[in-house]
C-alpha angles and dihedrals in degrees: 000000000000130000139175123252132172108275123244114268092026120121121206131191114186104201099175105252092030137037120206115208127181139168105238137266099004106028138168099219113229116203114211120196139157113009091357089068090051091049092048093050092045093049102047109087095004136101113262095250093043093057089068093054090067094067135044101244101058097175093053093048092048089053091047096049089047088053091051088053092046090052088054097244095116130022133199118243138169107282090222091062 
C-alpha cells in the first residue's frame, strides 16, 4: 500500500486559508490557496487514490497530487513505514 508524505527538505507552513510550501534551503516558495489547499491536505498522509475521494472533482485532484509529487513536494512511500 502506498501513501503520500511530505518530502525531505521541504518546508510547509499551513496558515489556514493558504499553505506555503518550499524546497529547502533555496525554494522557491509555492503558495497554495483555494482548491490547492484542499488537495494538499487530502494528499498528505493518504493513499494516492484516496486523496481524490476528499473532494468533488476526483480526476482533477489526482492530477494535482501527481503534480505535487512530480515537483518533489510530496513523495509516495509504503504505508506500513
